[in-house]
N, C-alpha and C positions, 0 to 999 in steps of 0.2 A: 671664606670668613662668615661663618653662619652665626656665631655668638649665641646659639641656642634659641633664635627667634623663629618659632615654626611658621613656615609658609613664606619666609622671605630670605633672600640672600643679600648680605651686606657687602659692598664693594669697596668703598674708600671713605675715609673721614673727611667731612666738609668743614666742620668746626668743633672745637671742644671747649667746654666750659668748666666751671668748678665742680658741677654736680652732674653734667651731662655731656654726652658725645652725640654728634649728629653725623649720620652716614648718608651716602648715596647708595641706593640698593635696588632690588628688583623684587616685585610680588611673583612668586613662583607659578601660581595658577594660571595667570594670563600674561606673564612676562612684562608687566606694567612697571616702568620706572618709578621709584618713590624715594621720599627722603624719610629717614627713620631717626627719631630722637630717643635715645636710650638713657636711662639712669645709670650712672657709673658704678655706684655701690652695689656690692653683692646683696646687702641687706638695707635697702633704702628706707629713710625715715618716713613716717606718716606725713610729714610736711611736704617732703619731696614728691611723694605718690599724689597728694593732694593738689600740688602745683601743677602737675602733669594733667590731672583730670580737669582742673580749672582752665588750663590752656586749651584743652580740646573743646571745652564748652564754649568758651569765648570765640574761638575760631569757627566753631559750628554755626554760630549765630550770625556770622558775617558772610558777605558775598561782595568783596571789594577787590578790584583787579590787581591792586598793588599789594595785597596781603595773601600769604600762603594759605591754601585750602587744606583742611584736614580730611583724611580718608577714613581712619579708623583708630581705635584705641585698643591695643592688644595686650594680653598678658605676657609678661616677659620675666623669667626667672622668679624672683620675690617681689617684682614690681610691675611696671607697665611700660609699654613702648608706644610712642605717638607716631602714627603713619601719616605723612603729608604728601601733597602732590610734588612731583619733580619738574621744576621749570628749567632744568638744565643749567642751574646756576652754582656759582661758588660764592663765598663770602666776599663782601666788598672789600674787606681788609685784605684778603688774599689776592684779589683782583688788582688792587693798588700797589701791591708789592711787585707784580709781574708786569704792570702796565703803566704808562704815563698818560693820563687823561688829557685829551685836547679840550679846549674850552667848550666847543659845541657839545661834546660828549658829556662833559661835567654838567652843563646846563640841562640836557635832556634827562639826566638822572635826577638832578635836583627837582625838576618839575614833576616827574613821576611820584617822588617822595612826598613833595608838598601835597599833591593831589590825594594820594593814598591816606596820608595823616588826616587831611580835612575831612574825608569821607569817613574814616574811622571815628573821628570825634563827633560826626553827626549821629553816629550810633551810640554816643554817650560812653565811649570806652577810651581810656588813656593807656598807652603803652607802657610808659615809664622807664624804658631801657633802650631808647634809639641810640645806636652806635654802629660803626661799620662792620662789627661781627654779626650783628642782627639784621643785616641786609644782604639778600642774595641778588646776584647780578648774572644774567646770561651773557657770557662773553661775545657770542655771535649776534644776538639781537639787541642787547642793551637793555632788555626788560628787567625791571627790579621788583623784588618781593620783600616785604617786611616779615620777619619771623621772630620767634621767641616771645610768646605772650604770657610767660609763667608768672610774671608779677604784675601784669596788667590789671586794671580796676575799671569796674563800671562806675559811671557818675550819675547820680540822680539829678533830674532836671531842677528839683527844688533846692538841693544842697550839693554844690559843685565841689565836692572834696573827694579825696581818693586815699583812704587809709590814714595811717599815722605819719605826719610829716617829720616826726623825729626818728623814724626807722629808716636806717640807711639801706636802700636796695638799689641795685643797678651798677653800671660801670662808672667808677668814680670820675674819671676824666671828662665824662659827657653829661654828668648830673646837673640839673638846675639847682640854683641856690636853695629853693625851698625844700628840695629833696635831701639836702645835706643838713637841714635844721638850721641854717644860717640866716634864714628869712622867716619872719612870722607870717607865713602866708601858706594856705592849703595847697596841695598839689592838684593841678587841673590840666587842661589841654595845653596851656601855656608852657608846661614843663616839657612836653614832647617837643614843641618847636624850639625851645632853647637847645635840647640835645640834638635836634636835627641841624640847628645852626652850628654847633660844635662839630657835628659830622661833616657839614659843608666845608668848614675850615680845614679839617683833616683832609678831605678830598683835594682842596685847592692847594694846600701847602704840604701835603705828604707827611703830616705829623699832627698829633692831637694839639688843641689849642692850649692846654695847660700841662706842664709836667705834673707828676704826682704831688709834689710838695706845694703846688699852686692851684690844685684842682678845685678847692673849696673857695668859691667867690661869690660875691653878691652882684646883682645886676639883673638885666632882662634882655635876652635876644641879642647881645652884642655880636655874636659870631655870624648870624644871619646877615646883619647889616655889613660887617666886615667882608664877608664873602661876596655880597652884592657889589660893594665899592671896588673890590679887587677885579671883579669881572668887567665892571664899567671902565676902569682905568686901562685894562688890557684890550678891551674890545669895545669901542664907543658905539657900535651899531647893535649892541646886545639888548636894547631896551625891549624889544619884541619878546625876547626869551623871558625877561624879568617881570613882564606885566603881571603874571599870575602870583609872582612873589610879592608884588607891591601891596596887594589887599591883605596878605597874610602878615607881613612883617612891618607894615606901616610906610609912611611917606618917605622915610630915610633910605628905603630900599630901591 
């Protein structure tokens, strides 16, 4: 499965989006395992190519343990291919279809994601599309990595905004209210934590928190608190695990 990408062999699809496919592959020169993100269109738009360049530039500026690392941006057909490190992971969505998480496993994953997002935000970057498809997990080690920074934004320290809040981008069931335009508030780091809370809910309950016809809601971070409450009710001794979440999500967690 070469797909015409010179110097790389594609093995299997990890995830497929509207405009992209993500493969596990190998760099032929040194047999290094890699993850390869390709544009699906034979003739991708300028916007699609620009997003892939943007994603590479954002990732190249980061050195965060819980965020995928870029290796190269290669020419591919009439567009580009983004080459990423291979952490031996599959998407969290796929993992949850194949496995039932124990409480301690869920909490370890949650703490890794909270820590990665907190560090990302210290670099003044908002992801804007946190959901189970954009998180890779290594089934053997439990290590997680956040992927897909194609619509991420840099935040100015002086002006904490990220693009046009009326522009609907991301995965609807996990979007914060301000991303849907239902709240008169700029998109900032809190949007990521809302989406992370919705992801926690999906992990804990094996389903998204909202069906599609209820996805657009107002509110702030209810899913994080619901997930924390669920953990406490099922495991009264979980307070140590939740300590790092307390500062992030407030006293109700």
